[in-house]
ZATINU-514764 format. One record per residue: x, y, z of N, C-alpha, C, O in turn. Coordinates in steps of 0.2 Angstrom, whole numbers, plus 5000, padded with zeros to 4 digits. Layout:
# ZATINU-514764
XYZXYZXYZXYZ...
This chain:
# ZATINU-514764
536459334640536359354633535859404632535359404636535959454628535459504627534859484623534859434620534359534624533759524620533859514613533559474609534259564610534459564603534759494601534559474596535259474605535559414603535059354603535059314599534559354608534059304607533659304601533459254598533459374599533059384593533459354587533159324582534159364587534559344581534559274581534459244576534659244587534759164587534059134585534059084581533559164587532859134585532659164578532059144576533059194575532959224568532259254567531859244563532159304572531559344572531659414570531859454575531659434564531859504562531359554565531659614566530759544566530359594569530559604576530559664578530759554580530959564587531659604587531759644591532059584582532659624581532559694581532859734584532159714576532059784574531759814581531959874583531259784584530959814590531359814595531359874599531859764596532359774602532859824601533059864606533059834595533559884593533259954594533560004597532659964592532260024593532160044600532260104602531959994604531860004611532560024615532560064619533059984613533660004616533960074614534260114618533760094608533960164606533560214611533860264613532960204612532460244616532760244623532760294626532960184626533160174633533760214634533860244640534260224629534860264630534760334632535160364636534160364630534060434632533560434639533460494641533460384641532960374647533360404653533960384654533060444658533360464664532960434670532360434670533460414674533260374680533460414686534060434687532960414691533160444698533160384703532660354703533760384706533760324711533860364718534360404719533460344723533460374730533460314735533060274735534060304738534160254743534660284748535160314746534560274755534960304760535660264760536160284763535760204757536360174757536760184750536560174745537360224751537760244745537960184741538060184735538060124744538260064741537760044736537860024730537160044738536560024734536460074728536460054722536560144729536460194724537060184719536860194713537660174721538160164717538060104712538260104706537860044715537759984712537259994707537359974701536660024708536160034704536360074698536160064692536660134700536960174694537360144689537360144683537860104692538360064688537960014683538060014677537459984686537159934682536659964677536659944671536360014679535860044674536260084669535960094663536760124670537160154665537560114661537560124655537860064664538360024660537959984655538060004649537659934657537359884652536659914650536459904644536359954654535659974652535660034648535160044644536160074648536260134644535860194646535660244643535560194652535160244655535560304658536160294659535360354659535660414662535360414669534760414670535760404674535560394681535860454686536460464686535360484690535560524695535360494702534860454702535860494706535760454713535760504719536060554718535360494724535360524730535260484736534960424735535660494741535660464747535160494753535060474758534960554751534560594755533960614752533960654747533360584754532760604750532560674750532260694745532660714755532560784755532960824750532660864747533560804749533960834744533760814737533760854732533560744736533260724730532660764728532560784722532160784733531560824732531760894730531460924726532260924734532460994732532761004726532661054722533160954723533460954717532960924711533160934705532460904713531960864708531760914702531560974703531760894696531560924690530960894687531060834684530460924687529860894684529960884677530260924673529560834674529660814667530360804665530460804659530760784669531460764667531560694668531860664663531360654673531460584674530960544671530360564671531160494668530660444665530460394670529860364670530860384675530660334681531060354687531660374686530760334693531160344699531160274703530660244703531760264706531760204710531860224717532360264718531460214721531460244728531460194733530960144734531860194738531960154744531360164748531160224749530960124751530460134756530660164762530360214765531160124765531360144772531960194772532560164771531860254773532460304774532360344780531760364781532960374783532860414788532560484786532760504780532260514790531960584788531360584784530860614786531360554779530760554774530760484771531260464768530160444772530160384769529960384762529760434759530060324758529960324751529260344749529160374744528760324753528060344751527960414752527560444748528160454757528160524757528460554752528260604749529060534750529460564744529060554738528960604734528760494737528360484731527760534731527660564725527460544736526860594736527060664734526760694730527660684737527960744735528160754728528060804724528460704725528660694718528060704713528060734708527560664715526960664711526560734711526260744706526660774716526360844716526760884711526460924707527460864710527860904705527760874698527860914693527760814698527760784691527260724691527360664693526560734690526060684691526160624687525860574688526560624681526560564677527260524678527360474674527660544682528260504683528160434686527660424690528460384683528360314685528860304691529460324691528560264696528960254702528960174703528460144702529560154705529660084707529960094714530460114715529660064719529860064726530360004727530259944724530860014731531359964733531259954740531359994744531259884742531159874749531459804751531459764747531759804757532059744760531559704764531759654767530959734764530459704769529859674765529759704759529559634767528959604764528359654763528259694768528059664758527559714756526959674757526759634754526559704762525859684763525359724758525259784760525259704752524859744747524159764750523959824748523859724753523159744756523259804761522859854760523659794765523759854770524059914767523759964769524459904762524759964759524159994755524160064755523759964752523159984748522660024753522460074751522560004759522160034763522460104766522160154766523160104767523460164769523560214763523460274764523860184758524060234752523660204746524060174741523060214745522760184739523060214732522960174727523260274732523560304726524260264724524460274718524560234729525260204727525260124727525760094726524660094729524660024729524859984723525059934723524660014717524759984711525459994708525659974702525860034711526560044708526959984709526859934711527559994705528059934705528459924712528559974715528559864713528959854719529559804718529459754714530159824720530759774719530959754726531059804730531059694728531259674734532059664734532359644729532359694740533059684741533159614744532759594748533659584743534159594738533859574731533459534731534159614726533959594719534559594715535059624716534459554710535059554705535059614700534459644700535559634697535559684693535159674687534859714683535159604685534759584679533959594681533659624676533759574687533059584689532959664689532359684687533359704691533259774692533159804685532659844684533559784680533559814673532859784670532559824667532659724671532059704669531459744671530959754668531459754678530959794681530859864678530359884676531459894677531459964674531259964667530860004665531559914663531259904656530559894655530259924651530259854660529559834659529159894661528659914658529359934666528959994668528960044663528460084662529560054660529560104655529260084648529060134644529060024647528660004641527960014642527560004637527760024649526960024650526760094647526160104648
């Protein structure tokens, strides 16, 4: 059930207006997805464009994503942590040089040790993290939440 449906059922007109306005803004939001697994990028693109209404660009090669990157274009990027050639943290640092305000959410199939991560990368320890596997509902909720911050 959608957020708007919940607002209607609960007879909450303020939430209805807020949810409709938020969904209108989300439709123009641009998302960058970088993961070395083409099945993952395809799945995320379908989920975020389909029900989420986002505009999504996907890359399976982090170097190609970096070379094609457009500063001030993407509202959020979803980046896999472990990729061949360039890991997600290195890609993050390069993207932040080009666009210091881009929001980033890391995707990982591994347990994240936040304390160790903070010691190694203090500038990225506070970013969003999504654990694989994740449901498409959880993915959309993470993206929605990060975009509302």
